[in-house]
N, C-alpha and C positions, 0 to 999 in steps of 0.2 A: 457146425460147419458149414460154411457156405464155400460157393463156386458158382462162376459166371456173373462176375459182379459186375454193372454196369451205371455210371454217374451220366445223369440225364438234368437237363434246366427245366424249369416250372415254364408254363405257358406265361406268358408278360400279364394278363391278367391276375393269374394265381399270385403273382408277386407282390401287386398293387393291393388285392383283396389281404394279405398275409400281413403288411404293412399297417393297412387298415385296421386288421383287428387287434392289432398288438397295443395300437394307438387311440381306438375310439370307442371298444368294448369294455373298457377297464372295468367300470362301475356296475357290471352285471356281470362278472367273469364266471358264475357258476352254471350260464348257459352251456358252455361247453359239454358240461354231464349230459344235461339234456338229449343235445345233438348226438354223441357218439351211442348213447344208450338207443334213441329213435334208430341211428345207423343198423344197430345190433339188431334191432328187433327185427326191421326190415328184412335183415339178413336172413333170421329165422323164420320169417313167414315164407319167403321165398323157397326155402328147404319145405316147408309142409307141403307147399302149393307142388313142388316136384316129387313128393312122396306119394299124394295122391294117386300118381301114375306106376309111381316105381318105389316103393318100399323099404326097398334094398339100399336105399341112399341114406337110409339112418343109421345102418352097419349096428353094431354091438352098442350105440350111443344115442338112444330114443327121447331121453329127458332133456328135454331143450330149456334151457335159461341162458342167464346172462350174469357173469360174476364180477364182482370190483375187487380188487386186491389191493391194499399199501404196504410198500416195504419203505418203511424210513427210514434205514440205514440206506438204501440206493436213492431215496428222495423219488421214489417211482411210483405213478397209479397205474393199473392195467386193468384197462377191459376188457373182457373174454365172451365170446359167444360161440357157440356150436351150430352155427346155422350154414347156410350154403357156402361158404368162403368164396375165395377171390383167385384166378389163375394169375400168371404173370402179364398178361394182356390187358386184364381187367383191372389190376390194381395199377396200371401206368394209364390208364384212360381216366380212372375216377379219381386219380389221387394226384394227378399231375396239370389235369387240365380242368377248366369252369367247361362243362358242355351245355350251355343256356342261352339261350337269343336274350337277346337283348342285353348282354355283356356291355358293350360298348357303349351304349348309352344310359346304363349305370354309373358309370367311372366318369362319362362325360355331365352328369348330373351332381358328384361329387365337390366340395365346395372349398373343403380344408378346415371347416367348422365342426369341430369334434360331437359337440351334442347332433348336431343336424346330419352330419353324416353316420352317426350311430344310429339314425331312424333309419336311414337310407339302406343301409345296411342290413338292418333285420328286414326291411321290406323284400332285399333279393335274398333273404337265406343265408345262415353263414356255414350248415352245416361240418364238414369233417374237419375243413379249416379251422374251425373255433378251439382248436387242440391247441393251438399256438398261441392261445391267449394267455395261459397259464403256462405252456411248457416252452423251453429253449431247445428241445428235442423230442421228437417222436418217433415211434416205431412201431411198424405194424407187421407183423408178420400171419400171414393167410396161408391156409390150405383148403382148395376149394373140395367139393364133396364129390367130385369125378377125380379126384390127383391123388395120386401115389402118396405115402408118407413123403417120400424124398424128392417131391416134386412143389413141395410148398414156397413160398415166396416171401421176403423181407425187404420194405419199402422203409427207407430213412431219411428225413430230411430233419436240419436245423432250422427250417423257415427262410433262411436268405435266399434262396434263389436257385438251388442245387439238389438233387435227392439220389439217393442212388438203390438200387435193385438186384438184389441176389436171391440166388436159390438155396434154401434150406431143408433141412428135415423138419418135420413135426409130425407128430404121433398122433393127433387129434384133427377131426374137421373143424373148421372153423376160423375165427380172426381175434386174436389179441391185438390189442391197442395200447403201447406201453409209452407212459407220458413222464419224460423226463423234468418234473416240476423247476421251477423258478424258485429259486429262494423266499420270496415273497409269497409265494402262494403253497406254504406248506401245510396250509390247515386241510387242504384237498387231501391231506394223510391220516384225517383222525377219523375213526368211524362214527361221530357222532353227526360232522359236518354231511358226511356222505348220505350218511341213513337222512339227514335231514332233507337233501336237495332229492333223493330219489323220492322219498314223500310228497315231497312239493312239485316233483316236474312229472315222474313215471308210476304213478301210484297206478295208472290208469291201463298201462298198456298190459295186453293180454299174456306177456311173457314173464315169469318169474327171474324177479332183479335179485341174486343171493350175493350175500358177503359172510366172511370167515367169523363164527362166535365162538368166544370161548365159554364150554360148556361144566360146569363142578358140579359132579354126582353129588346126590344126596347120600349124607351116612344113615347107616342102617342103626336101628333102635338098640339098644344095650340088650334088651329081650330076644333081641334075633341071632345076636352072634355068639359064634361058639365060645363059651368062657375059657376054653381053654387054649384058645387062640388070642394074639396080642390082637389089639386095636389096630388096623391100619385104615389110612386112607388114599382111596382110589387117587390115580395123577387125573390133574383137569386134562382135558383135550379140547380140541378145536372141531368145528362140522361147517358145513354150508348151508346155512338159514335164509329163507324167502325175506324179504324184508319190503314187498311191495303186494298190494291186494291181487294183482295180477289177474283181474275179472276184466273184459272187454268191456269198455264203458259203453258203448252203446247197446249192450245186452242188458243194463240195468234199467231200472225204473227211473223214468225222469224226477219224479218226486224224491227221489236218494239221491241226484247228483246236485252239486254245489254250482256254485258260475264258476267257480276257481278252479273246477274239477273239468269242468267243456273247455274252459278258455285252455287249460293247458294241454289237453290231447289235442283240441283245433294246432297248437304250436309244434306238436308230436306229429300230426300227420300232414302239416303243411312246410313245416322248417323254418316258420314264419317268428317274426323277432316280437311283433306286436301282437295283442291282443285282439280278436275278429271283432266286426264290429254289431254282428247279430247271429243267430244260430235257431236251427228248428229239428227238434228230437222228436222221432215220428214212427210210430208201431203200427205196422198194418196187419189182420187178419179177414181170412176171409177167402176166397176164389185166389187170391194172391197172400202169401204171408212173408213179409218183409220188412226190415228197419233201415230208415235213413237218419244221418244225421247229416243236415246242412250247414256251413258255415256261409259269412261273406267275409272276405277279409278287408282290413280296414283301409288298404292303400292298394290299387290297380297294378299287377304284375308288369313289368318292362315291354314283356311282348303281349300285350292285351290287342292290341290289333294285328297282331300277326294269327290269322287264321287258322295255320297250319301248325300252330305252336299245339304241345301235349296237354291236353285239359282232362278234364271229369274226376270220378269219383274214385274211392279205393273199393274195389269190387271182393265184398267176402260170400261165400256161400256156406251156409252152417258154419258160422264163424272160423272156413276156412280163408286163407288168404288167396286171393285169385291174381287180381290182376291192379297195377298200378293205372292212371289216368284212363278208365274206362268212360270214352267219351260216348258210349251209345244210350247213356242213361241221360243227356243233360244236353240241350240244343246248344246250339254256338254262341245265340248270344247270352246265353249263362254261363259262357267258358270260363270264367272268374269262380265261380261256386267249387268250392274246396268239401270233402266229407268222405262219410261211408257210407255202402249201401250193402247191407247183409241179407241176403234172397234165402229162401228155405226151400223154393220152386226150381232154380238153376240146376243144372248136372254141374259136378265137382270137376269134371273135367271139359269145361265149359271154354270156346276160345273165341278171339277176338272176330272170326270167320261165322263160329254159328250164332253169337250175339247180333251180328249184320242183319241175319235175316230171321231170328226168333220174333213171332208175335209177340211171346211174352216179353222180349226184351221193348218191343214198341209198350204197352202195358206200364211195366216197370216205370221208363222214361216219360210218359203222361202223368205218372203218380210224383214221380219227383219234382217233374216242372210245376205242375200245380202246387203241390207245397213249398217250392223256391218263390213262385209271384204272391202265395198267400204271405208267405215269410214277409216280405217285401212289401207287400200292402199295409200289414200289422204295424211296419214301421215308419212306412209314409204317414199313417193314421197316429201315431202316438202324438202325443202334445208336447212331447220336448224333440224338435224337430231337427237338433242338429245331427242327430245319426242319419237324416235322410238327406240332408244338405249336404252332409260327407260323401255318403254313398252318390248321389245324384254327381257329386263333381268329378266322382272318379270313374263310376262306371255307366252314366247316365246316355252317352253314343252309342254304347255295344246296347244298353236295353232296346233302343230305337230299332235296330236291326229286327229284334222280335215281330214288330208291326208289320212285317215283308214275309219272314220268315213263318210265322208262327199263325197262322189263321184262328186256329180253333182257340187262341187265348187271346185274340188281339184286344177283345173289349176289357181286360184285364189288363195287357198291357198299355193300353191307355192311358187307364186311370194311374199308373207309375208315371208317365212321361210329365215333365214339367219346363216351360219353356219362360224366355224373356219376352214379357211385353209393352205395349205402350201404355199401358195402364201404369207402369213403373219407370223411375228416373233414373234407373240403372239398370246393369246387363247382367244381373243376378236372376238366372234359370228356376222360379219359383211358384209358378202361376201354371195350374192343373187344367186339364179341359173343364173341370165342373168348375172351378173358381170363373172362368171364362163364361160359361153359360150361363152361370148366376148373376154377371154384370151387363148381358146382353140386353139394349132395348127390346121393347115387348115386339116392334118390327121386324126386328134383325131375325132373319131365317138361316144363313150363314157362318162360318168360322172363317175368318180373313186373316191371312198369314202374308208375309212376304223374308223371300230367302236372299242374304248378301253375305258377302266375305267375312265383312265383321260389325258388330254390334255398333260402332260410330256409324257405319254406313248405312245400315238397316233404319238407325235411329233418325238420322238425318233427310231420307231419302223422301225425294218430291212427290213421290206415290202415295205415301201416305197424309198428304195436306188434305184432300178431301174428308177423310177419316177421320183425323183431327178436328175437324171444322163440324162434322155431323157426330162428334162424341163416341166413334166408333172406335172399339180396342183391336189392336190387330196384332197378332203372335209375330217374334221377330227372329227369324230362324239362322244361324250361322255358320252350324257344323257343317262338316265337307258330308255328312250320311244325310243329312237334311234333304239335300236334294233328290237323291235317292227314294228315301221313303216317300216324299210327298207326292211324286211321281206315280207311287205304286198305292196308296191309301185314297179314298174319293170321300168317305163322310165318317160320324162320330155321332149315335144316337140320331140319326136322321137328320143330319145337320151336314151338309156339304163343305169342304175345305176348297176355298176360294183365294186364287191368288191375288192380289192387289195389284199384280203388273199383268193381269189377265186383258186381252184385247178387247172381249165382250164382257166388262166387268157387271157381274149379277149385284146389285144392290136391292133389288127388290122392292120391297114398301118403303128402304130408306130413301128410295130414289125423289128429289126434291121435283115436284109438279115444272116450280118456276123454274128451276135452274134447267130443267130439261128444257123448256119451251125458249129460255135465254140461248141455249146453245143451238138448236135449231134454227131459231131466228138470227145468231151470228154466223152460222154457217151459210145460210143464205144468202146474208147480206155481204159476205168475203169470199164468195163463191170464187171472183177471179182473183181475188188477192192469194188465193188456199192454191189455185192452180198455178198462179206465176213461180211461188213458191216450191211446188213443186219442180217444175221446170227448170229452175234454177238448182235445186240438188241432184237433179238427171237421176242416176240409178242408184244410187246414194238410198233413196227410198222409193216403199213402193206407192205410201200415198200420203198427203197430210189432212190432216182433220182439225177441228175447233174441239177442244176438250172439256171436261165439266169435274177432270179429277185432281186441279189443279188449282189453288188459291195467291201462293206466293211464287211460285216458278213461273217461268216463259215458256218450257215446254219439256215433254219427256216423249222417250222412244217407246214403242210398243212393238212385239213380237209380231209375227203373222198366224193368226188363227188359233184355235185354243191347246193345239200340239206344240206351240211355241215353245224352244229353249230358251231359258232364264240366262241372264248373264252370268247368275252363279254356275250353272251347269255348263256353259260354255268354257269358263274359266277352267273347271276341274278337268273336264274331257282335254284342252289343249293341254292341261300340265302332265297331263299322260302320255302326252306324246300322240295324240289323235289329231289329224288334219281337217279340219272344219271348212266347209263352205262358207265367204263371207256372208255376215247376216244382213238382209236389208229389212228393213224399221219401218213402221208407220210412227209419221213423227205428227206428235198431237202439240197442237199451240195455245197459250192461255192467249187470248185477245182484248183482256183485261190488262195484262202486265204492259208496261211502259217500254219496252225493249221492242217487244211486238209492235206497238203504235207507230215506233220509230221507223220500223222497217217497214209498215205499210205505207209510211209517208214518203221513203226515200225513193226520189225519182232516177238519180244514176243506176245505169244497168250494170255497172261493175261494182258499185256498194253495196246494192240491193242483194245480189249473188253472195259477198264476203258475208253480210248483217246474216243470211238464211245459214249458210254453213256455220258460222259462229253459233247460231241459236241450235241447230244440227249438234256440233262438237259439244256444247254444253250438254245438250239431252243424254250424250254416250256417254260423257265424263261423271256424270251423277248417277248413271245406270252400274256404268261397270266398271269405275274407278280407274280407268285405265283409255290412252286413246292409242289406234296406231301409229299415227304420224305427231306425236308431241310436239316437233319441233316445227312441224306444219301451222298447228294452232296456234304455237307461243309468237309466232311469225304475224301469221292473221289479227292475234290480239292487236301485237303492236303497231300494228298498221292503220285498225281500226283509232286506236287510244290517239295517237299524233295527227291523225288527217283532219283538219279543222274546215 
C-alpha cells in the first residue's frame, strides 16, 4: 500500500550522468554490483556506529548482512541490507541530486568520446546511478532505523528524467534496491555470475554478503533407518549462505593480501572506477596501536584545489566505523589521500569536536603523514618513474603547499618536489633539488630560480642570459602556488634560494671579476648618459644602471630592494581583485647592445625621449608579458620605424 505519492524531476547533472552511464560503461557493466554492495556496506557501518551509543537501534535484528536475490520470472535483482535506512528527505537528497563539488567542471571536460568519457566517469565516481547501466527501472524501498514500519519510503525511476516518491509499509529496517534488468543483462539473474562478481569485488568488506542456497539433506544409512518404516527423503530447502570472507581487509596481514584485493578495497572505499596509483599498509604497536591503509588515486578529484572540500580517511575504532572524511588525520596538502585508519586507543564515542583537540589525534596525524610521505618517496625512487610522473602531474601543485604548511616534514617534502629547469629543453617538471645540486659548479653556493606565467615566458626570459653564459642551471617556476611558496622558503640543505630577478643578485664566487670591472667602468664612463635616460623617463623609474646580467637584450627592469614584488606575484594579486600601486622599477641597460648605442648617439631631445621610452617598454613587456598602454607602445614603435 502506498500514499503521499509525488513526482519529481532529476537535477540536470543527474540526467547527464544517467545518459553517459548507459552509453559509456557498457564494457564493464558489473561495476554496478560493486557500487550497490558498497553503499549497503556503508549503511550497515553507519548503523553500527549509531548502536555504539544506542543499542536499541538494532531492535530484534542485530544480525547485520547484505543479501542478493534474483527472480528469473520477474527479471529482477534485489540488493538488500538491514543497515541504517533512509527517510523521505534523505532519499530525495541522495538519489535526486549529485551533491558533489566539481560537477560542472566534470561535465565541461566530457568530450563525447566514449572511451575517454568512461575514464572521466570513473574518476568522478559512479555510485548508485550505476544501477541504470543494467536496469531500465530501479525501485528503492527504505525504512530508517528511527522510522515506524508504515513510514518507509519507495523511490522509483526509469532513469529518463523523473522519479516518484511515496510512503509505504516495510516490516524491517534497511534498504532494498530492486533492479528490473534490461533483456540483454539477464546473466545477472544467474547465481554463478553474482557469486563471481561478489568474490571479485566485495570479498574484502567486513559485512557478510549472502545468497539463497539450495540444501540437499544427506540420506541416512540403511542401518540407521527403522526397518519398519518406508525409506523417505526429506524435501530440499533453501537458506541464506555467506559468499564472501567478510573480514576487514586492513586487519589482515599484508603478506596475505593480493594486489587485486588491495585494488578492489580501494574502489570500495573511494567509489573510484580506476585502480589506485600506489598504497601503503601499516600496523603500529607500542605507545599507540593503530592500523592505516593509505592510497593515492591515479587521478586528482575535480575539487582538488577547493580547500573546503571534504577529505580525509575513513575512521574506525576497534573495527567499528566512526566517520567518513576524518580530515584531522591528514594535512591539507595531502588531501587527495584516501584510505582507512583503525585505532585501538580512541574512544568509541569520539566526535569531530573531540578529535580536533585530542593529543592522540595529533600523534596519529603525525604517524599517518610520515607514512604517506614515505610511500611517495618510495614511489619517487622507483626505477620505473612512470607512476611518479603521473603522480606529479596530478598532485604536484598541492604537494608544494606542504613546504609552507608542514615545517616538521619540509626536508622530506623538498625531496618530492620536481621542477622544470634550463637543464632541459622542455617544460617537463622532472628535476629534483638533488639533481640540481649534483650539477652545480664547484663555486656555486645558491639555488637560482625564476617565476613566470608560462614556461615559454620563463625559458625566453632575458634574466637568464648571464646564467646561460656561465652554464648555471635555473629552476623555472610557472604555477600559481610557486610565488607563495618561494616567498616563504629560504633555503634547502644550507643553500639559499635566489631569484634571478633580485635587485642584488648574489652570484658569489661565480661573479666574473673582469665583467664586474667592465660594468663599473661603463657606469663611470656613461654617468651623464644614464642620468639623461633617467630624466627622460621621469617618475617611471627610480634609477637607471648599467647591467651585467644581460648579453643579448638591451634592457631589463628590476624591482626595488629584496622585498620586491615579482611580475608574476603582481599578476596574481591583480587577478584576485586587489588594487596595487603602480610599480616603479630600476632600469638596467646593456651598454654593448646596438639599440642602446644608438640611443647614446641620439641628439634630438624628442627622439631621445622616444627611444628611452621604447627601451623601458620592451623591458617591461619581456618581464610582465603585457603593457598597461599597448596602443601607445604600438604608436611609438610605428613612429620610430617610419622616421628617416
